[in-house]
C-alpha positions as protocol buffer text, in pm:
chain_id: "A"
residue {
  index: 1
  type: MET
  ca { x: 6303 y: 11013 z: 11564 }
}
residue {
  index: 2
  type: LYS
  ca { x: 6420 y: 10669 z: 11672 }
}
residue {
  index: 3
  type: VAL
  ca { x: 6713 y: 10668 z: 11913 }
}
residue {
  index: 4
  type: ASN
  ca { x: 6968 y: 10388 z: 11884 }
}
residue {
  index: 5
  type: ARG
  ca { x: 7038 y: 10285 z: 12243 }
}
residue {
  index: 6
  type: ASN
  ca { x: 7371 y: 10117 z: 12162 }
}
residue {
  index: 7
  type: ARG
  ca { x: 7502 y: 10431 z: 11995 }
}
residue {
  index: 8
  type: VAL
  ca { x: 7396 y: 10642 z: 12291 }
}
residue {
  index: 9
  type: LEU
  ca { x: 7570 y: 10404 z: 12534 }
}
residue {
  index: 10
  type: ILE
  ca { x: 7891 y: 10407 z: 12331 }
}
residue {
  index: 11
  type: ILE
  ca { x: 7891 y: 10787 z: 12309 }
}
residue {
  index: 12
  type: VAL
  ca { x: 7828 y: 10819 z: 12685 }
}
residue {
  index: 13
  type: ALA
  ca { x: 8108 y: 10569 z: 12761 }
}
residue {
  index: 14
  type: ILE
  ca { x: 8351 y: 10756 z: 12534 }
}
residue {
  index: 15
  type: MET
  ca { x: 8259 y: 11091 z: 12688 }
}
residue {
  index: 16
  type: ALA
  ca { x: 8307 y: 10946 z: 13038 }
}
residue {
  index: 17
  type: LEU
  ca { x: 8652 y: 10815 z: 12947 }
}
residue {
  index: 18
  type: PHE
  ca { x: 8748 y: 11149 z: 12792 }
}
residue {
  index: 19
  type: GLY
  ca { x: 8618 y: 11326 z: 13101 }
}
residue {
  index: 20
  type: ALA
  ca { x: 8827 y: 11103 z: 13327 }
}
residue {
  index: 21
  type: TYR
  ca { x: 9137 y: 11148 z: 13112 }
}
residue {
  index: 22
  type: PHE
  ca { x: 9123 y: 11526 z: 13103 }
}
residue {
  index: 23
  type: GLY
  ca { x: 8956 y: 11578 z: 13442 }
}
residue {
  index: 24
  type: LEU
  ca { x: 9219 y: 11374 z: 13626 }
}
residue {
  index: 25
  type: ASP
  ca { x: 9494 y: 11517 z: 13406 }
}
residue {
  index: 26
  type: LEU
  ca { x: 9615 y: 11169 z: 13314 }
}
residue {
  index: 27
  type: GLY
  ca { x: 9797 y: 11317 z: 13017 }
}
residue {
  index: 28
  type: ARG
  ca { x: 10071 y: 11435 z: 13254 }
}
residue {
  index: 29
  type: TYR
  ca { x: 10195 y: 11077 z: 13263 }
}
residue {
  index: 30
  type: LEU
  ca { x: 10225 y: 11061 z: 12884 }
}
residue {
  index: 31
  type: ASN
  ca { x: 10518 y: 11294 z: 12836 }
}
residue {
  index: 32
  type: LEU
  ca { x: 10887 y: 11248 z: 12776 }
}
residue {
  index: 33
  type: GLY
  ca { x: 11001 y: 11383 z: 13114 }
}
residue {
  index: 34
  type: HIS
  ca { x: 10777 y: 11147 z: 13310 }
}
residue {
  index: 35
  type: LEU
  ca { x: 10887 y: 10852 z: 13097 }
}
residue {
  index: 36
  type: LYS
  ca { x: 11256 y: 10929 z: 13154 }
}
residue {
  index: 37
  type: ALA
  ca { x: 11204 y: 10968 z: 13527 }
}
residue {
  index: 38
  type: GLY
  ca { x: 11020 y: 10638 z: 13558 }
}
residue {
  index: 39
  type: GLN
  ca { x: 11219 y: 10432 z: 13306 }
}
residue {
  index: 40
  type: ALA
  ca { x: 11427 y: 10243 z: 13565 }
}
residue {
  index: 41
  type: ALA
  ca { x: 11120 y: 10156 z: 13773 }
}
residue {
  index: 42
  type: LEU
  ca { x: 10927 y: 10039 z: 13467 }
}
residue {
  index: 43
  type: GLN
  ca { x: 11218 y: 9825 z: 13349 }
}
residue {
  index: 44
  type: GLY
  ca { x: 11244 y: 9678 z: 13698 }
}
residue {
  index: 45
  type: TYR
  ca { x: 10874 y: 9591 z: 13699 }
}
residue {
  index: 46
  type: TYR
  ca { x: 10908 y: 9427 z: 13357 }
}
residue {
  index: 47
  type: ALA
  ca { x: 11202 y: 9219 z: 13480 }
}
residue {
  index: 48
  type: ALA
  ca { x: 11006 y: 9103 z: 13786 }
}
residue {
  index: 49
  type: HIS
  ca { x: 10662 y: 9065 z: 13623 }
}
residue {
  index: 50
  type: PRO
  ca { x: 10705 y: 9028 z: 13245 }
}
residue {
  index: 51
  type: ALA
  ca { x: 10356 y: 8894 z: 13166 }
}
residue {
  index: 52
  type: GLU
  ca { x: 10176 y: 9163 z: 13368 }
}
residue {
  index: 53
  type: ALA
  ca { x: 10396 y: 9440 z: 13224 }
}
residue {
  index: 54
  type: ILE
  ca { x: 10335 y: 9326 z: 12867 }
}
residue {
  index: 55
  type: ALA
  ca { x: 9959 y: 9284 z: 12916 }
}
residue {
  index: 56
  type: GLY
  ca { x: 9923 y: 9619 z: 13094 }
}
residue {
  index: 57
  type: TYR
  ca { x: 10123 y: 9806 z: 12833 }
}
residue {
  index: 58
  type: PHE
  ca { x: 9935 y: 9643 z: 12547 }
}
residue {
  index: 59
  type: LEU
  ca { x: 9591 y: 9726 z: 12692 }
}
residue {
  index: 60
  type: LEU
  ca { x: 9693 y: 10083 z: 12774 }
}
residue {
  index: 61
  type: TYR
  ca { x: 9830 y: 10139 z: 12423 }
}
residue {
  index: 62
  type: VAL
  ca { x: 9514 y: 9997 z: 12262 }
}
residue {
  index: 63
  type: SER
  ca { x: 9299 y: 10220 z: 12484 }
}
residue {
  index: 64
  type: VAL
  ca { x: 9495 y: 10536 z: 12401 }
}
residue {
  index: 65
  type: THR
  ca { x: 9480 y: 10476 z: 12027 }
}
residue {
  index: 66
  type: ALA
  ca { x: 9121 y: 10351 z: 12022 }
}
residue {
  index: 67
  type: LEU
  ca { x: 9004 y: 10667 z: 12200 }
}
residue {
  index: 68
  type: SER
  ca { x: 9227 y: 10888 z: 11981 }
}
residue {
  index: 69
  type: LEU
  ca { x: 9391 y: 11033 z: 12290 }
}
residue {
  index: 70
  type: PRO
  ca { x: 9721 y: 11223 z: 12265 }
}
residue {
  index: 71
  type: GLY
  ca { x: 10020 y: 11015 z: 12369 }
}
residue {
  index: 72
  type: ALA
  ca { x: 10071 y: 10744 z: 12105 }
}
residue {
  index: 73
  type: ALA
  ca { x: 10422 y: 10873 z: 12025 }
}
residue {
  index: 74
  type: ILE
  ca { x: 10526 y: 10862 z: 12392 }
}
residue {
  index: 75
  type: MET
  ca { x: 10371 y: 10518 z: 12431 }
}
residue {
  index: 76
  type: THR
  ca { x: 10578 y: 10398 z: 12136 }
}
residue {
  index: 77
  type: LEU
  ca { x: 10897 y: 10540 z: 12284 }
}
residue {
  index: 78
  type: ALA
  ca { x: 10806 y: 10368 z: 12610 }
}
residue {
  index: 79
  type: GLY
  ca { x: 10783 y: 10038 z: 12424 }
}
residue {
  index: 80
  type: GLY
  ca { x: 11148 y: 10065 z: 12327 }
}
residue {
  index: 81
  type: ALA
  ca { x: 11259 y: 10206 z: 12662 }
}
residue {
  index: 82
  type: ILE
  ca { x: 11095 y: 9927 z: 12863 }
}
residue {
  index: 83
  type: PHE
  ca { x: 11093 y: 9619 z: 12640 }
}
residue {
  index: 84
  type: GLY
  ca { x: 11378 y: 9677 z: 12396 }
}
residue {
  index: 85
  type: LEU
  ca { x: 11371 y: 9687 z: 12016 }
}
residue {
  index: 86
  type: TRP
  ca { x: 11229 y: 9347 z: 11922 }
}
residue {
  index: 87
  type: VAL
  ca { x: 10966 y: 9294 z: 12193 }
}
residue {
  index: 88
  type: GLY
  ca { x: 10878 y: 9664 z: 12185 }
}
residue {
  index: 89
  type: THR
  ca { x: 10829 y: 9663 z: 11808 }
}
residue {
  index: 90
  type: LEU
  ca { x: 10610 y: 9353 z: 11825 }
}
residue {
  index: 91
  type: LEU
  ca { x: 10392 y: 9499 z: 12101 }
}
residue {
  index: 92
  type: VAL
  ca { x: 10356 y: 9842 z: 11943 }
}
residue {
  index: 93
  type: SER
  ca { x: 10287 y: 9704 z: 11596 }
}
residue {
  index: 94
  type: PHE
  ca { x: 9991 y: 9495 z: 11713 }
}
residue {
  index: 95
  type: ALA
  ca { x: 9865 y: 9732 z: 11984 }
}
residue {
  index: 96
  type: SER
  ca { x: 9864 y: 10035 z: 11753 }
}
residue {
  index: 97
  type: THR
  ca { x: 9688 y: 9841 z: 11478 }
}
residue {
  index: 98
  type: PHE
  ca { x: 9427 y: 9694 z: 11712 }
}
residue {
  index: 99
  type: GLY
  ca { x: 9362 y: 10038 z: 11862 }
}
residue {
  index: 100
  type: ALA
  ca { x: 9342 y: 10202 z: 11519 }
}
residue {
  index: 101
  type: THR
  ca { x: 9097 y: 9937 z: 11401 }
}
residue {
  index: 102
  type: LEU
  ca { x: 8876 y: 9991 z: 11706 }
}
residue {
  index: 103
  type: ALA
  ca { x: 8872 y: 10367 z: 11636 }
}
residue {
  index: 104
  type: PHE
  ca { x: 8792 y: 10289 z: 11272 }
}
residue {
  index: 105
  type: LEU
  ca { x: 8498 y: 10067 z: 11375 }
}
residue {
  index: 106
  type: VAL
  ca { x: 8362 y: 10316 z: 11629 }
}
residue {
  index: 107
  type: SER
  ca { x: 8374 y: 10594 z: 11370 }
}
residue {
  index: 108
  type: ARG
  ca { x: 8197 y: 10372 z: 11120 }
}
residue {
  index: 109
  type: TYR
  ca { x: 7927 y: 10264 z: 11367 }
}
residue {
  index: 110
  type: LEU
  ca { x: 7859 y: 10609 z: 11509 }
}
residue {
  index: 111
  type: PHE
  ca { x: 7896 y: 10843 z: 11213 }
}
residue {
  index: 112
  type: ARG
  ca { x: 7902 y: 10668 z: 10876 }
}
residue {
  index: 113
  type: GLU
  ca { x: 7526 y: 10632 z: 10841 }
}
residue {
  index: 114
  type: ALA
  ca { x: 7464 y: 11000 z: 10919 }
}
residue {
  index: 115
  type: VAL
  ca { x: 7740 y: 11119 z: 10686 }
}
residue {
  index: 116
  type: GLN
  ca { x: 7620 y: 10893 z: 10407 }
}
residue {
  index: 117
  type: ARG
  ca { x: 7262 y: 11010 z: 10452 }
}
residue {
  index: 118
  type: ARG
  ca { x: 7361 y: 11376 z: 10435 }
}
residue {
  index: 119
  type: PHE
  ca { x: 7642 y: 11371 z: 10178 }
}
residue {
  index: 120
  type: GLY
  ca { x: 7582 y: 11042 z: 9996 }
}
residue {
  index: 121
  type: ASP
  ca { x: 7549 y: 11194 z: 9649 }
}
residue {
  index: 122
  type: ARG
  ca { x: 7867 y: 11397 z: 9681 }
}
residue {
  index: 123
  type: LEU
  ca { x: 8064 y: 11108 z: 9828 }
}
residue {
  index: 124
  type: ALA
  ca { x: 7958 y: 10845 z: 9574 }
}
residue {
  index: 125
  type: SER
  ca { x: 8253 y: 10900 z: 9339 }
}
residue {
  index: 126
  type: ILE
  ca { x: 8499 y: 10924 z: 9630 }
}
residue {
  index: 127
  type: HIS
  ca { x: 8371 y: 10599 z: 9777 }
}
residue {
  index: 128
  type: ALA
  ca { x: 8398 y: 10429 z: 9440 }
}
residue {
  index: 129
  type: GLY
  ca { x: 8762 y: 10531 z: 9411 }
}
residue {
  index: 130
  type: LEU
  ca { x: 8839 y: 10426 z: 9767 }
}
residue {
  index: 131
  type: ALA
  ca { x: 8670 y: 10091 z: 9720 }
}
residue {
  index: 132
  type: LYS
  ca { x: 8893 y: 10032 z: 9419 }
}
residue {
  index: 133
  type: GLU
  ca { x: 9226 y: 10179 z: 9535 }
}
residue {
  index: 134
  type: GLY
  ca { x: 9177 y: 10262 z: 9900 }
}
residue {
  index: 135
  type: ALA
  ca { x: 9452 y: 10026 z: 10017 }
}
residue {
  index: 136
  type: PHE
  ca { x: 9713 y: 10219 z: 9817 }
}
residue {
  index: 137
  type: TYR
  ca { x: 9600 y: 10554 z: 9961 }
}
residue {
  index: 138
  type: LEU
  ca { x: 9589 y: 10418 z: 10315 }
}
residue {
  index: 139
  type: PHE
  ca { x: 9937 y: 10270 z: 10279 }
}
residue {
  index: 140
  type: ALA
  ca { x: 10072 y: 10605 z: 10158 }
}
residue {
  index: 141
  type: LEU
  ca { x: 9905 y: 10791 z: 10446 }
}
residue {
  index: 142
  type: ARG
  ca { x: 10039 y: 10546 z: 10705 }
}
residue {
  index: 143
  type: LEU
  ca { x: 10392 y: 10599 z: 10582 }
}
residue {
  index: 144
  type: VAL
  ca { x: 10378 y: 10980 z: 10610 }
}
residue {
  index: 145
  type: PRO
  ca { x: 10392 y: 11074 z: 10982 }
}
residue {
  index: 146
  type: LEU
  ca { x: 10279 y: 11429 z: 10897 }
}
residue {
  index: 147
  type: VAL
  ca { x: 9922 y: 11299 z: 10871 }
}
residue {
  index: 148
  type: PRO
  ca { x: 9778 y: 11259 z: 11226 }
}
residue {
  index: 149
  type: PHE
  ca { x: 9737 y: 10895 z: 11322 }
}
residue {
  index: 150
  type: PHE
  ca { x: 9390 y: 10936 z: 11472 }
}
residue {
  index: 151
  type: THR
  ca { x: 9258 y: 11138 z: 11176 }
}
residue {
  index: 152
  type: ILE
  ca { x: 9326 y: 10853 z: 10936 }
}
residue {
  index: 153
  type: ASN
  ca { x: 9145 y: 10605 z: 11162 }
}
residue {
  index: 154
  type: LEU
  ca { x: 8832 y: 10819 z: 11197 }
}
residue {
  index: 155
  type: VAL
  ca { x: 8810 y: 10930 z: 10833 }
}
residue {
  index: 156
  type: MET
  ca { x: 8865 y: 10581 z: 10694 }
}
residue {
  index: 157
  type: GLY
  ca { x: 8581 y: 10457 z: 10913 }
}
residue {
  index: 158
  type: LEU
  ca { x: 8346 y: 10669 z: 10703 }
}
residue {
  index: 159
  type: THR
  ca { x: 8453 y: 10496 z: 10382 }
}
residue {
  index: 160
  type: PRO
  ca { x: 8345 y: 10158 z: 10240 }
}
residue {
  index: 161
  type: MET
  ca { x: 8690 y: 10007 z: 10304 }
}
residue {
  index: 162
  type: LYS
  ca { x: 8678 y: 9655 z: 10449 }
}
residue {
  index: 163
  type: THR
  ca { x: 8788 y: 9623 z: 10809 }
}
residue {
  index: 164
  type: SER
  ca { x: 9033 y: 9342 z: 10719 }
}
residue {
  index: 165
  type: THR
  ca { x: 9194 y: 9563 z: 10452 }
}
residue {
  index: 166
  type: PHE
  ca { x: 9223 y: 9854 z: 10694 }
}
residue {
  index: 167
  type: TYR
  ca { x: 9387 y: 9628 z: 10950 }
}
residue {
  index: 168
  type: TRP
  ca { x: 9657 y: 9465 z: 10739 }
}
residue {
  index: 169
  type: VAL
  ca { x: 9743 y: 9777 z: 10539 }
}
residue {
  index: 170
  type: SER
  ca { x: 9773 y: 9976 z: 10864 }
}
residue {
  index: 171
  type: GLN
  ca { x: 9996 y: 9715 z: 11023 }
}
residue {
  index: 172
  type: VAL
  ca { x: 10229 y: 9699 z: 10724 }
}
residue {
  index: 173
  type: GLY
  ca { x: 10221 y: 10073 z: 10655 }
}
residue {
  index: 174
  type: MET
  ca { x: 10298 y: 10175 z: 11015 }
}
residue {
  index: 175
  type: LEU
  ca { x: 10579 y: 9923 z: 11066 }
}
residue {
  index: 176
  type: ALA
  ca { x: 10862 y: 10148 z: 10942 }
}
residue {
  index: 177
  type: GLY
  ca { x: 10761 y: 10437 z: 11166 }
}
residue {
  index: 178
  type: THR
  ca { x: 10710 y: 10197 z: 11456 }
}
residue {
  index: 179
  type: VAL
  ca { x: 11064 y: 10063 z: 11427 }
}
residue {
  index: 180
  type: VAL
  ca { x: 11207 y: 10417 z: 11413 }
}
residue {
  index: 181
  type: TYR
  ca { x: 11023 y: 10528 z: 11728 }
}
residue {
  index: 182
  type: VAL
  ca { x: 11080 y: 10208 z: 11925 }
}
residue {
  index: 183
  type: ASN
  ca { x: 11450 y: 10217 z: 11839 }
}
residue {
  index: 184
  type: ALA
  ca { x: 11461 y: 10579 z: 11954 }
}
residue {
  index: 185
  type: GLY
  ca { x: 11301 y: 10465 z: 12279 }
}
residue {
  index: 186
  type: THR
  ca { x: 11593 y: 10230 z: 12340 }
}
residue {
  index: 187
  type: GLN
  ca { x: 11814 y: 10543 z: 12334 }
}
residue {
  index: 188
  type: LEU
  ca { x: 11577 y: 10746 z: 12551 }
}
residue {
  index: 189
  type: ALA
  ca { x: 11847 y: 10930 z: 12746 }
}
residue {
  index: 190
  type: ARG
  ca { x: 11968 y: 11100 z: 12425 }
}
residue {
  index: 191
  type: ILE
  ca { x: 11626 y: 11237 z: 12328 }
}
residue {
  index: 192
  type: SER
  ca { x: 11509 y: 11576 z: 12452 }
}
residue {
  index: 193
  type: SER
  ca { x: 11189 y: 11594 z: 12244 }
}
residue {
  index: 194
  type: ALA
  ca { x: 10981 y: 11363 z: 12022 }
}
residue {
  index: 195
  type: ALA
  ca { x: 11033 y: 11607 z: 11733 }
}
residue {
  index: 196
  type: GLU
  ca { x: 11402 y: 11507 z: 11717 }
}
residue {
  index: 197
  type: ILE
  ca { x: 11318 y: 11155 z: 11603 }
}
residue {
  index: 198
  type: LEU
  ca { x: 11183 y: 11232 z: 11256 }
}
residue {
  index: 199
  type: SER
  ca { x: 11423 y: 11445 z: 11054 }
}
residue {
  index: 200
  type: PRO
  ca { x: 11309 y: 11617 z: 10731 }
}
residue {
  index: 201
  type: ALA
  ca { x: 11515 y: 11365 z: 10532 }
}
residue {
  index: 202
  type: LEU
  ca { x: 11347 y: 11071 z: 10705 }
}
residue {
  index: 203
  type: LEU
  ca { x: 11003 y: 11224 z: 10653 }
}
residue {
  index: 204
  type: GLY
  ca { x: 11084 y: 11270 z: 10285 }
}
residue {
  index: 205
  type: SER
  ca { x: 11197 y: 10910 z: 10257 }
}
residue {
  index: 206
  type: PHE
  ca { x: 10873 y: 10784 z: 10411 }
}
residue {
  index: 207
  type: ALA
  ca { x: 10673 y: 11007 z: 10177 }
}
residue {
  index: 208
  type: LEU
  ca { x: 10854 y: 10869 z: 9872 }
}
residue {
  index: 209
  type: ILE
  ca { x: 10800 y: 10510 z: 9986 }
}
residue {
  index: 210
  type: GLY
  ca { x: 10433 y: 10584 z: 10036 }
}
residue {
  index: 211
  type: LEU
  ca { x: 10396 y: 10742 z: 9694 }
}
residue {
  index: 212
  type: LEU
  ca { x: 10568 y: 10457 z: 9509 }
}
residue {
  index: 213
  type: PRO
  ca { x: 10265 y: 10222 z: 9508 }
}
residue {
  index: 214
  type: LEU
  ca { x: 10042 y: 10502 z: 9382 }
}
residue {
  index: 215
  type: ALA
  ca { x: 10290 y: 10596 z: 9110 }
}
residue {
  index: 216
  type: ALA
  ca { x: 10330 y: 10232 z: 9007 }
}
residue {
  index: 217
  type: ARG
  ca { x: 9954 y: 10190 z: 8997 }
}
residue {
  index: 218
  type: THR
  ca { x: 9919 y: 10496 z: 8772 }
}
residue {
  index: 219
  type: VAL
  ca { x: 10189 y: 10375 z: 8533 }
}
residue {
  index: 220
  type: VAL
  ca { x: 10034 y: 10028 z: 8507 }
}
residue {
  index: 221
  type: ARG
  ca { x: 9691 y: 10177 z: 8440 }
}
residue {
  index: 222
  type: ARG
  ca { x: 9825 y: 10402 z: 8164 }
}
residue {
  index: 223
  type: ILE
  ca { x: 10007 y: 10111 z: 8002 }
}
residue {
  index: 224
  type: GLN
  ca { x: 9689 y: 9904 z: 8012 }
}
residue {
  index: 225
  type: THR
  ca { x: 9487 y: 10190 z: 7862 }
}
residue {
  index: 226
  type: SER
  ca { x: 9747 y: 10243 z: 7589 }
}
residue {
  index: 227
  type: ASN
  ca { x: 9749 y: 9872 z: 7502 }
}
residue {
  index: 228
  type: ARG
  ca { x: 9368 y: 9870 z: 7490 }
}
residue {
  index: 229
  type: PHE
  ca { x: 9361 y: 10159 z: 7247 }
}
residue {
  index: 230
  type: ARG
  ca { x: 9619 y: 9989 z: 7027 }
}
residue {
  index: 231
  type: GLY
  ca { x: 9411 y: 9672 z: 7024 }
}
residue {
  index: 232
  type: GLU
  ca { x: 9104 y: 9865 z: 6915 }
}
residue {
  index: 233
  type: ARG
  ca { x: 9278 y: 10016 z: 6613 }
}
């Protein structure tokens, strides 16, 4: 059996980073209490060193999302708490999309070939549908925060979706949720848990927005089919 050295190196690097994250308990820094306690110091650093603060935050956010580590929600709140609504939204929007795309590409490079080889026949019809309408499904998933962020990245990497499509649909689809979380970060003192940010009504609204493109697509297809049948009579 031929071993792909690049795949082995990537897997080893990822395992080392995971080991460092959990072994050093770095996750303790990615919680609401720690963010609140350090907010003044972080804002002070941003005021004194804006370029370094922006670059450091951006790289850290990309790393967290690319490795599918827990903490993206806290990082997004931090964007609002440190940089404010507009700069925070801009940073989070691009950092989260870059990180998601890296996770998507890693999943594709490491696992897609094996999955396709083992389940290719069963996945053929699914891949055909995703190739045709995957952007609509991805947009709907991005708008519903109930679906884990990292799961979408990894699963979509196993599909034939183009990387460019994944990127722009993710950036547009995640924008509404990004604004909500970053805005909440600007009011950090009032928040006692991340769960308070997304109310059932807001979740329902996102779900409806996400389903609209799919519903519209279905209606258009049915109209086209009906018109075709009429033309054949």
